[in-house]
C-alpha positions as CSV (number, residue, x, y, z in Angstrom):
1,M,127.9,111.6,104.8
2,T,129.2,114.5,102.8
3,D,129.3,118.1,104.1
4,N,127.3,119.3,101.1
5,P,125.3,116.4,99.7
6,N,123.8,118.5,97.0
7,S,127.1,119.5,95.5
8,K,128.4,118.0,92.3
9,D,131.1,115.4,92.5
10,D,134.2,116.6,90.7
11,N,134.8,113.1,89.3
12,S,131.4,112.0,88.3
13,G,129.7,115.3,87.7
14,S,126.6,113.9,89.4
15,T,124.1,115.8,91.6
16,K,123.6,113.8,94.8
17,T,120.3,113.8,96.7
18,L,120.2,112.1,100.1
19,I,117.2,110.4,101.6
20,N,117.9,110.6,105.3
21,L,115.6,108.2,107.2
22,N,116.4,110.1,110.4
23,N,114.1,112.9,109.3
24,S,112.0,111.7,106.3
25,R,109.3,109.9,108.3
26,E,106.8,112.8,108.1
27,A,106.4,115.9,106.0
28,A,109.2,118.2,107.1
29,R,111.4,121.0,106.0
30,L,114.3,119.2,104.4
31,D,117.7,120.6,103.5
32,K,118.3,121.4,99.9
33,G,120.4,118.3,99.4
34,E,117.7,116.1,100.7
35,I,115.0,117.2,98.3
36,I,114.5,114.6,95.5
37,Q,112.6,117.0,93.3
38,Q,115.6,119.1,92.2
39,E,114.1,120.1,88.9
40,A,110.9,121.3,90.6
41,L,113.0,123.2,93.2
42,R,114.8,125.2,90.5
43,Q,111.5,125.9,88.7
44,F,110.0,127.1,92.0
45,E,112.8,129.5,92.6
46,G,112.6,130.9,89.1
47,L,108.8,131.5,89.4
48,I,109.3,133.4,92.7
49,K,111.8,135.7,91.0
50,Q,109.5,136.3,88.0
51,I,106.6,137.2,90.2
52,K,108.7,139.6,92.3
53,K,109.7,141.5,89.1
54,R,106.1,142.4,88.6
55,I,105.7,144.0,92.0
56,P,107.0,147.6,91.2
57,K,104.6,148.0,88.3
58,F,101.7,146.7,90.4
59,I,102.4,149.1,93.3
60,K,102.4,152.0,90.8
61,Q,99.0,151.0,89.5
62,L,97.7,150.3,93.0
63,K,98.1,154.0,93.9
64,C,95.8,154.9,90.9
65,D,92.1,154.9,91.9
66,D,91.0,154.3,88.3
67,P,89.4,150.8,88.3
68,I,89.9,150.5,84.6
69,R,93.7,150.8,84.9
70,S,93.9,148.5,87.9
71,I,95.9,145.3,87.4
72,R,94.6,141.8,88.2
73,T,97.2,139.1,88.1
74,H,96.8,135.4,88.6
75,D,100.3,134.1,89.4
76,V,99.4,131.1,91.5
77,I,102.2,128.6,91.6
78,T,100.6,125.1,91.2
79,V,102.5,122.1,92.6
80,D,101.0,119.2,90.7
81,G,101.4,115.7,92.0
82,R,99.4,112.5,92.8
83,R,98.7,111.4,96.3
84,G,101.8,110.6,98.2
85,S,104.2,112.3,95.8
86,G,105.5,114.5,98.6
87,K,103.8,117.8,97.8
88,T,103.7,119.1,101.4
89,T,107.3,118.2,102.0
90,F,108.3,119.9,98.8
91,I,106.5,123.1,99.7
92,L,108.0,123.2,103.2
93,S,111.4,122.4,101.9
94,A,111.2,124.8,98.9
95,F,110.5,127.7,101.2
96,K,113.4,126.7,103.4
97,S,115.8,126.3,100.4
98,L,115.2,129.7,98.8
99,D,118.2,131.8,98.4
100,K,118.9,134.0,101.5
101,E,118.4,137.2,99.5
102,I,114.9,136.1,98.4
103,K,114.0,134.8,101.9
104,D,114.9,138.1,103.4
105,E,112.5,139.9,101.1
106,I,109.6,137.5,101.5
107,C,107.5,136.9,104.6
108,F,106.2,133.3,104.8
109,L,102.7,133.1,106.3
110,D,101.7,129.5,106.5
111,I,100.6,126.3,104.7
112,I,96.8,126.2,105.0
113,D,94.9,122.9,104.7
114,P,91.3,124.0,104.2
115,T,90.0,120.5,105.3
116,L,91.3,121.3,108.8
117,I,89.6,124.7,109.0
118,E,86.3,124.7,110.9
119,T,83.2,124.7,108.8
120,R,82.1,128.3,109.8
121,E,85.5,129.8,109.4
122,H,86.2,131.7,106.1
123,V,89.6,131.1,104.5
124,F,89.7,134.8,103.5
125,V,89.5,135.8,107.2
126,T,92.2,133.2,108.0
127,I,94.6,135.0,105.6
128,V,93.8,138.4,107.0
129,S,94.3,137.2,110.5
130,L,97.7,135.6,109.7
131,I,98.9,138.9,108.2
132,K,97.5,140.9,111.2
133,R,99.4,138.6,113.6
134,K,102.6,139.3,111.8
135,V,102.1,143.1,111.9
136,D,101.0,143.2,115.5
137,S,104.1,141.3,116.5
138,A,106.3,143.7,114.6
139,Y,104.5,146.8,116.1
140,N,105.2,145.5,119.6
141,K,108.9,145.5,118.8
142,C,109.0,148.9,117.2
143,D,109.3,152.3,118.9
144,S,110.2,154.8,116.1
145,S,107.9,157.5,114.7
146,D,108.1,156.1,111.2
147,C,106.6,152.9,112.6
148,D,103.7,154.9,114.1
149,N,103.0,156.5,110.7
150,N,103.1,153.1,108.9
151,F,100.9,151.4,111.5
152,K,98.4,154.3,111.3
153,S,98.0,153.8,107.6
154,W,97.9,150.0,108.1
155,R,95.0,150.3,110.6
156,A,93.1,152.5,108.2
157,S,93.5,149.8,105.5
158,L,92.4,147.1,107.8
159,K,89.3,149.1,108.8
160,N,88.4,149.7,105.2
161,L,88.9,146.0,104.4
162,A,86.7,145.0,107.3
163,N,83.7,147.0,105.8
164,G,83.8,144.9,102.6
165,M,84.5,141.6,104.4
166,R,81.1,141.8,106.1
167,L,79.4,141.1,102.8
168,L,81.3,137.8,102.3
169,D,79.3,134.6,102.7
170,G,79.2,133.5,106.3
171,I,80.9,136.7,107.7
172,G,79.0,139.3,109.8
173,Q,75.3,139.9,110.2
174,D,72.9,139.9,107.4
175,H,71.6,143.5,107.6
176,L,68.9,142.8,105.1
177,K,67.2,140.7,107.8
178,S,67.7,143.4,110.4
179,D,65.0,145.7,111.8
180,S,67.3,148.6,111.1
181,W,66.6,148.3,107.4
182,M,63.1,149.5,108.1
183,D,64.7,152.9,108.6
184,E,65.1,154.5,105.2
185,H,68.0,156.7,106.2
186,F,69.9,153.8,107.7
187,A,69.2,151.7,104.6
188,L,70.5,154.5,102.3
189,E,73.6,155.3,104.3
190,H,74.7,151.8,105.2
191,G,73.5,150.2,102.0
192,I,75.6,152.5,99.8
193,Q,78.6,152.2,102.1
194,N,78.4,148.3,102.1
195,A,77.8,148.2,98.4
196,Q,80.9,150.3,97.7
197,S,83.0,148.4,100.2
198,G,81.9,145.1,98.6
199,R,82.7,146.4,95.2
200,D,86.1,147.5,96.3
201,L,86.9,144.5,98.5
202,E,89.6,143.3,96.1
203,Q,91.3,146.7,95.9
204,S,91.0,147.1,99.7
205,F,92.6,143.7,100.2
206,H,95.5,144.7,97.9
207,K,96.1,147.9,99.9
208,Y,95.9,146.0,103.2
209,I,98.6,143.7,102.0
210,H,100.8,146.6,100.7
211,E,100.5,148.5,104.0
212,S,101.3,145.3,105.9
213,L,104.4,144.8,104.0
214,K,105.5,148.4,104.6
215,C,105.2,147.8,108.3
216,L,107.2,144.5,108.1
217,G,109.8,145.7,105.7
218,H,109.3,142.9,103.2
219,E,108.5,142.9,99.5
220,A,105.9,140.1,99.4
221,F,104.0,137.5,101.4
222,I,103.9,133.9,100.4
223,I,101.2,131.5,101.4
224,A,100.3,127.9,100.4
225,F,97.1,125.9,100.2
226,D,97.7,122.2,100.6
227,D,95.4,119.5,99.2
228,I,92.3,121.5,98.6
229,D,91.4,119.0,95.9
230,T,90.6,116.3,98.5
231,D,87.5,118.0,99.9
232,F,85.2,119.4,97.2
233,S,83.1,121.4,99.7
234,K,86.2,123.2,100.9
235,G,88.1,123.3,97.6
236,W,85.7,125.3,95.5
237,P,85.5,128.3,97.9
238,V,89.3,128.4,97.9
239,L,89.5,128.5,94.1
240,E,86.9,131.2,94.0
241,M,88.7,133.3,96.6
242,I,91.9,133.0,94.6
243,R,90.1,134.0,91.4
244,K,88.4,137.1,93.0
245,Y,90.9,138.4,95.6
246,L,94.3,136.8,95.5
247,T,95.3,138.8,92.4
248,T,98.4,140.7,93.6
249,P,102.0,139.8,93.2
250,E,102.6,141.0,96.7
251,L,100.9,137.9,97.9
252,I,102.5,134.9,96.2
253,T,100.1,132.0,96.3
254,V,101.2,128.3,96.1
255,L,98.6,125.7,95.5
256,S,99.2,121.9,95.7
257,G,97.1,119.1,94.5
258,D,96.3,116.8,91.6
259,L,95.2,118.7,88.5
260,Q,93.0,115.8,87.4
261,L,91.1,116.2,90.7
262,Y,90.9,120.0,90.2
263,S,89.4,119.4,86.8
264,T,86.8,117.1,88.4
265,L,86.1,119.7,91.2
266,V,85.6,122.5,88.7
267,E,83.5,120.3,86.3
268,K,81.2,119.3,89.2
269,R,80.6,122.9,90.0
270,Q,80.0,123.9,86.4
271,W,77.3,121.2,86.1
272,K,75.7,122.6,89.2
273,N,75.9,126.2,87.9
274,L,73.8,125.0,84.9
275,G,71.3,123.3,87.2
276,L,72.6,119.9,86.1
277,G,74.7,117.1,87.6
278,F,76.6,113.9,86.9
279,D,73.3,112.0,87.2
280,T,71.7,114.0,84.4
281,D,70.2,111.9,81.6
282,K,72.6,111.0,78.9
283,D,71.0,113.2,76.2
284,K,71.5,116.3,78.2
285,Q,75.0,115.3,79.2
286,E,75.9,114.9,75.6
287,Q,74.4,118.3,74.8
288,F,76.2,120.2,77.5
289,K,79.4,118.2,77.8
290,P,81.4,120.2,75.2
291,M,80.4,123.5,76.9
292,I,81.3,122.2,80.3
293,E,84.7,121.0,79.2
294,E,85.4,124.3,77.7
295,L,84.4,126.1,80.9
296,V,86.6,123.8,82.9
297,D,89.6,124.4,80.7
298,Q,89.2,128.2,80.6
299,Y,88.7,128.4,84.4
300,L,91.8,126.3,85.2
301,L,93.9,128.1,82.6
302,K,92.9,131.5,84.1
303,I,93.6,130.6,87.7
304,L,96.2,127.9,87.5
305,R,98.2,129.2,84.5
306,T,100.2,126.6,82.6
307,P,103.6,128.4,82.9
308,N,103.3,128.4,86.7
309,R,102.6,124.7,87.0
310,I,105.3,122.6,88.7
311,E,105.0,118.8,88.1
312,L,106.5,116.6,90.8
313,K,108.1,113.7,88.9
314,S,108.5,110.2,90.2
315,V,111.6,109.0,91.9
316,G,112.2,106.8,88.9
317,H,112.7,109.9,86.8
318,Y,115.7,111.0,88.9
319,V,117.1,107.5,89.3
320,D,117.2,107.0,85.5
321,S,118.3,110.6,84.6
322,K,121.8,112.0,84.7
323,P,123.3,113.8,86.5
324,Y,121.1,112.8,89.5
325,E,122.2,110.3,92.1
326,I,120.0,109.3,95.0
327,K,121.5,107.9,98.2
328,V,119.9,106.6,101.4
329,I,121.1,106.7,105.0
330,R,119.5,104.5,107.6
331,S,118.3,105.9,111.0
332,G,121.2,106.3,113.4
333,E,123.9,105.6,110.8
334,T,126.1,107.7,108.5
335,E,127.0,105.2,105.8
336,E,125.3,106.0,102.5
337,Q,123.7,103.3,100.3
338,D,122.6,103.7,96.6
339,L,118.8,103.8,96.4
340,K,118.9,101.7,93.3
341,S,120.9,98.9,94.9
342,V,118.6,98.9,98.0
343,L,115.5,98.5,95.9
344,H,117.1,95.8,93.8
345,N,118.0,94.0,97.0
346,I,114.4,94.2,98.1
347,C,113.4,92.5,94.9
348,T,116.0,89.7,95.1
349,E,116.5,89.2,98.8
350,I,113.0,89.8,100.3
351,M,110.8,88.9,97.3
352,C,113.1,86.1,96.3
353,M,113.2,87.2,92.6
354,R,116.4,85.5,91.5
355,Q,115.4,85.8,87.8
356,E,117.0,89.0,86.6
357,S,114.1,90.0,84.2
358,L,111.5,89.6,86.9
359,A,113.6,91.5,89.5
360,N,114.1,94.3,87.0
361,M,110.3,94.4,86.2
362,T,109.5,94.6,89.9
363,F,112.2,97.3,90.5
364,K,110.6,99.5,87.8
365,L,107.3,99.1,89.7
366,L,108.8,100.1,93.0
367,I,110.7,103.1,91.6
368,E,107.5,104.5,90.1
369,L,105.6,104.3,93.4
370,P,104.7,107.6,95.1
371,T,107.7,109.1,97.0
372,K,105.9,108.7,100.3
373,T,105.3,105.0,99.6
374,I,109.0,104.5,98.7
375,V,110.1,106.2,101.9
376,S,107.7,104.1,103.9
377,L,109.0,101.0,102.2
378,L,112.6,101.9,103.2
379,F,111.5,102.5,106.8
380,S,109.7,99.2,107.0
381,I,112.7,97.1,106.0
382,E,115.6,99.1,107.3
383,D,116.1,96.7,110.3
384,Y,116.7,93.7,108.0
385,T,120.3,94.7,107.0
386,D,121.4,91.3,105.8
387,L,118.6,91.3,103.3
388,T,118.6,94.7,101.7
389,W,121.4,97.0,102.8
390,K,124.4,95.0,101.8
391,V,125.7,95.0,98.3
392,L,124.8,91.7,96.6
393,G,127.5,89.1,96.9
394,S,129.1,90.8,99.9
395,A,127.8,88.2,102.3
396,N,128.7,84.5,102.2
397,E,125.5,82.9,101.1
398,T,126.8,79.4,101.8
399,D,127.3,80.3,105.5
400,S,124.7,78.4,107.6
401,N,124.5,81.2,110.1
402,Y,123.8,83.7,107.3
403,Q,121.1,81.4,105.8
404,Q,119.5,81.1,109.2
405,T,119.4,84.9,109.6
406,V,117.8,85.2,106.2
407,L,115.1,82.7,107.0
408,E,114.3,84.3,110.3
409,N,114.3,87.9,109.0
410,R,112.5,87.5,105.7
411,Q,109.1,86.6,107.1
412,S,109.2,89.7,109.3
413,A,110.4,91.8,106.4
414,I,107.5,90.5,104.3
415,L,105.1,91.3,107.0
416,A,106.5,94.8,107.2
417,L,106.2,95.0,103.4
418,S,102.6,94.0,103.5
419,D,101.9,96.9,106.0
420,V,103.1,99.4,103.3
421,F,100.7,97.9,100.7
422,L,97.9,97.0,103.2
423,T,95.4,99.5,101.9
424,W,95.7,98.1,98.4
425,L,95.8,94.5,99.6
426,Q,92.5,95.1,101.5
427,K,90.8,95.8,98.2
428,I,91.3,92.1,97.3
429,D,90.2,91.0,100.8
430,Y,93.6,90.4,102.3
431,R,94.1,91.1,106.0
432,R,97.3,91.6,107.9
433,Q,97.0,88.2,109.6
434,D,97.0,86.5,106.2
435,F,100.7,87.6,106.0
436,E,101.5,86.0,109.3
437,Q,100.5,82.7,107.8
438,T,103.4,80.3,107.1
439,D,101.5,77.2,105.9
440,P,102.0,77.2,102.1
441,H,98.8,75.2,101.5
442,K,96.7,77.8,103.2
443,I,98.6,80.7,101.5
444,I,97.9,79.2,98.1
445,T,94.2,78.5,98.9
446,T,93.7,82.2,100.1
447,L,95.6,83.5,97.1
448,L,93.3,81.6,94.7
449,K,90.2,82.5,96.6
450,N,90.9,86.2,96.5
451,T,92.3,86.5,93.1
452,I,89.5,84.5,91.5
453,K,86.9,86.6,93.4
454,H,88.4,89.9,92.1
455,D,88.9,88.7,88.5
456,L,92.7,88.7,88.7
457,M,93.0,85.1,87.6
458,P,94.5,83.5,85.5
459,E,97.0,86.4,85.1
460,A,97.7,86.5,88.9
461,A,99.1,83.0,88.8
462,S,102.4,84.2,87.4
463,L,102.8,86.5,90.4
464,K,104.3,89.1,88.1
465,P,103.4,92.8,88.1
466,I,101.8,92.7,84.7
467,F,98.5,94.5,85.5
468,A,97.6,97.9,84.3
469,E,96.7,99.2,87.8
470,Q,99.7,99.9,90.1
471,T,97.7,98.9,93.1
472,Q,97.1,95.4,91.7
473,N,100.8,95.0,90.8
474,S,101.9,96.0,94.3
475,S,99.5,93.5,95.8
476,I,100.7,90.7,93.5
477,I,104.4,91.2,94.3
478,S,103.5,91.2,98.0
479,L,101.7,87.9,97.6
480,G,104.6,86.5,95.6
481,A,107.1,87.4,98.4
482,L,104.9,85.7,101.0
483,L,104.5,82.5,98.9
484,S,108.2,82.3,97.9
485,N,109.4,82.5,101.5
486,S,107.0,79.8,102.6
487,M,108.1,77.6,99.7
488,A,111.7,78.0,100.6
489,E,111.1,76.1,103.8
490,N,108.6,73.7,102.2
491,P,109.9,72.7,98.8
492,K,107.1,70.2,98.2
493,S,104.7,73.2,98.1
494,Y,106.1,74.1,94.6
495,F,104.3,71.1,93.2
496,D,101.1,72.2,95.1
497,Y,101.3,75.6,93.5
498,M,102.1,74.3,90.1
499,L,99.0,72.1,90.2
500,R,96.5,74.4,92.0
501,A,97.5,77.7,90.5
502,A,99.7,77.4,87.4
503,L,97.8,74.5,85.8
504,S,94.4,76.0,86.9
505,A,95.4,79.3,85.2
506,D,96.2,77.5,82.0
507,T,92.9,75.7,82.1
508,M,91.0,78.9,82.8
509,R,92.4,80.4,79.7
510,E,90.7,77.7,77.7
511,I,87.3,77.8,79.3
512,P,84.6,80.5,79.4
513,T,84.8,82.9,82.4
514,G,81.3,81.8,83.4
515,E,82.6,78.3,84.1
516,F,85.3,79.3,86.5
517,S,83.0,78.7,89.5
518,T,82.0,75.2,88.2
519,F,85.7,74.4,87.6
520,T,87.0,75.4,91.0
521,K,84.2,73.7,92.8
522,H,84.7,70.4,91.0
523,L,88.4,70.4,91.7
524,G,88.0,71.7,95.2
525,L,90.7,74.4,94.7
526,L,89.4,76.6,97.4
527,N,88.8,73.8,99.9
528,E,91.1,71.8,102.2
529,V,91.6,69.1,99.5
530,S,94.9,67.3,99.1
531,T,97.1,67.8,96.1
532,L,96.6,64.1,95.1
533,E,92.8,64.4,95.2
534,I,93.0,67.5,93.0
535,S,95.2,65.8,90.5
536,R,92.7,62.9,90.2
537,K,89.9,65.4,89.6
538,Y,91.8,67.2,87.0
539,I,91.8,64.3,84.6
540,S,88.1,63.8,85.1
541,Y,87.2,67.3,84.0
542,M,87.0,68.3,80.3
543,W,84.9,70.7,78.3
544,P,83.0,69.3,75.2
545,T,85.1,68.4,72.3
546,S,85.3,65.9,69.4
547,F,88.0,63.7,67.9
548,S,87.0,65.0,64.5
549,K,87.7,68.6,65.3
550,A,91.0,70.4,65.8
551,K,90.1,71.7,69.2
552,S,90.1,68.1,70.5
553,R,93.9,68.5,70.8
554,I,93.4,70.6,73.9
555,A,91.5,67.7,75.6
556,L,94.1,65.2,74.6
557,Q,97.0,67.4,75.9
558,N,95.3,67.5,79.2
559,G,95.2,63.7,79.4
560,T,91.4,63.3,79.1
561,L,89.1,61.4,76.7
562,Q,85.5,62.0,75.7
563,I,83.4,58.9,75.9
564,H,80.1,60.2,74.7
565,S,78.8,61.7,71.4
566,D,78.5,65.3,70.6
567,S,74.8,64.8,70.0
568,A,74.3,63.5,73.5
569,Q,76.1,66.5,74.9
570,S,74.1,69.0,72.8
571,S,70.9,67.4,73.9
572,G,71.7,68.1,77.5
573,E,71.8,64.5,78.6
574,L,75.3,64.8,80.1
575,K,77.0,67.5,82.2
576,K,80.5,68.9,81.5
577,Y,82.1,66.3,83.8
578,H,83.8,63.6,81.9
579,V,85.6,60.3,82.7
580,G,89.4,60.5,82.6
581,I,91.7,58.0,81.0
582,P,92.6,56.2,84.3
583,R,88.9,55.7,85.2
584,L,88.2,54.4,81.7
585,I,91.1,51.9,81.9
586,C,89.7,50.7,85.3
587,Y,86.3,50.3,83.7
588,L,87.6,48.3,80.8
589,S,89.8,46.2,83.0
590,S,86.9,45.2,85.3
591,K,84.7,44.5,82.3
592,R,87.3,42.2,80.7
593,K,87.8,40.4,84.0
594,K,84.0,39.8,84.3
595,Q,83.9,38.4,80.8
596,K,86.8,36.1,81.5
597,D,85.1,34.7,84.6
598,Q,81.9,34.1,82.7
599,H,83.7,32.0,80.1
600,G,85.8,30.1,82.6
């Protein structure tokens, strides 16, 4: 392990990133050289510097009481990434990795997950209390007269802020429902005071932040909101709070989530604002849809400005791009392994994909998985060193002991692999115990049952990741690994799969989808039927055809023969079950024998 894993190698010129499985299990503050998202990290540091440059001008305007000349800035840094892309880890690590000079000037508050905040707790109050806690702690350690003056101004700003905060939804008592409002003098005095405080809440909040920073000796606060897009009931109030009040460069705001989900969140609210909803009749939807889409775009462009958006790219982007190089260290070890080699070994040694094109196809699927999924995958198989962590060809594959180790470990590795993809596998009715199965016949029957039920056949028979959905591809390669390992110990099961799955898939491509059920029931594909019995039933099944038509070639290629006329079939006299050539031969043979007996 190098002393500085993020440094550039003098010989290769590459920038190395290290995935250390000792500390990558949960979201954590990683060292700079352990952050995969190096491009995003540089962009984050650049945006912090840009926002800080706007602070002096903002402070100058803050001292001016003219509301017309006041500045409102929306400088939210948006960390955009799908679920599992490592947004929380990136934010934690990005704060830690800031240059020392910047870190000394910025006070980090916290990462807030609104879904973990109690229903009655207002996020605005949470921010104010976080800042107050920092200032109170600093005041307890300070004994100079300058501190007393600063804290006196700070307390005044907090008191002024508190007056306006009482008018926020869910905070304080509703004085309109109080008996005190029956007194006209009380109503006039407090009504004007509250109205003014409410109108100036944004300005009061800005001054509170400024006075707090003076007490702490910092230039800015930084706070992050994590995954507010996952809970719409909590997400919308946070976006509105950002729009209304978090408009000062002295409070740098970081927001993580998926921009597509944010669009859905805002769209849902805009429909509600118009008194409509997603269940509105189609005519009204068509009428208002262009307006809604424009409102959504303008709202997001205002709050989550495009120049401040940081996209977390896939691991595959860094694997395939120079000068990046990603290494892996297993738990408790110091030897580095190339991530690309480890993932390739998963394809070839665990999933038994010896065909280079198929192994490369699966590798590309794995490398595009969310970062969290890839790390979970590395954790799940790290104990199976002989399968994944050795460079291909380094072990003597003809050694019987090595082969025995492979056979013993692969099944456990496949079970661990299924745990990583279990959520996706459950969508096609697979359970964990299905991956504990070693009987190839039962594995094939379950595979056919679930893939036919979820309309994945006939494509699924190839066991290749050729689907549009990543979840389906991950499920298919898991099933392929399970089946390949069982076949390795039971070679005769290859013929079973060829007949039950491969030939069935070819047949399904030639018959209407509505006939799949009839076809599988007739052959007994989903039942405990022997391979021999299925082969016999295959040649007794054929869809209507005619010798005089070109499509009859399909029937002949499948080894079947039609023995009734098209007119009889069209009249509904016969079903779509036909006599195969062997049965016909038996019939003709018995008839000839009978005639011979009659004539002596």
